C-alpha positions in Angstrom: 24.1 11.6 36.5 21.1 9.4 37.1 17.5 10.4 36.6 16.8 10.6 40.3 19.8 13.0 40.7 18.4 15.2 37.9 15.0 15.3 39.6 16.5 16.2 43.0 18.8 18.8 41.5 15.8 20.2 39.5 13.7 20.5 42.7 16.5 22.3 44.5 17.3 24.6 41.6 13.7 25.4 40.9 13.0 26.2 44.5 16.1 28.4 44.8 15.2 30.2 41.5 11.6 30.8 42.7 12.9 32.1 46.0 15.3 34.5 44.2 12.5 35.7 41.9 9.4 35.8 44.0 6.0 36.8 42.6 2.6 35.6 41.7 3.2 32.4 39.7 0.5 30.2 38.3 2.6 27.1 38.6 2.8 24.9 41.6 5.3 22.4 42.8 5.1 20.4 39.5 5.8 23.5 37.4 8.6 24.5 39.7 10.2 21.0 39.5 9.9 20.9 35.7 11.3 24.4 35.3 14.1 23.5 37.7 15.0 20.3 35.7 14.9 22.3 32.4 17.0 25.0 34.1 19.5 22.4 35.3 19.9 21.2 31.7 20.2 24.8 30.4 22.6 25.8 33.1 24.8 22.8 32.5 24.8 23.3 28.7 25.6 27.1 29.0 28.1 26.5 31.8 29.9 23.9 29.7 30.0 26.2 26.6 31.4 29.3 28.4 33.8 27.2 30.6 32.5 27.9 34.1 31.6 24.3 34.7 28.7 21.9 34.0 26.3 19.9 36.1 28.0 16.7 37.5 26.4 15.2 40.6 24.9 16.9 43.6 27.5 19.4 44.7 27.6 23.2 45.4 28.9 24.1 41.9 26.2 22.0 40.2 23.5 23.5 42.3 24.7 27.0 41.6 24.9 26.3 37.8 21.5 24.6 37.8 20.0 27.4 39.8 21.4 30.0 37.4 19.9 28.1 34.5 16.5 27.7 36.3 16.6 31.4 37.1 17.0 32.2 33.3 14.2 29.7 32.4 11.9 31.1 35.1 12.6 34.7 33.9 11.9 33.7 30.3 8.8 31.8 31.4 7.4 34.9 33.2 8.2 37.2 30.2 6.5 35.0 27.6 3.6 33.9 29.7 
């Protein structure tokens, strides 16, 4: 997957994760995008390990996997911040 695809997937996953976990966050769109990209990487890694799939292209499965990873990263970010 190309760099632009990872950025787009990160924006989508970060926005969905932030929508699912609303609250007062100090980060803006840049923090959301970075957390989404990291979440996409984490979600793809964990999904590949446990066998539910990984992140390959911009499709529904990849968006769900990346959003789950972004949700985990955002949760941990809020807990340790």
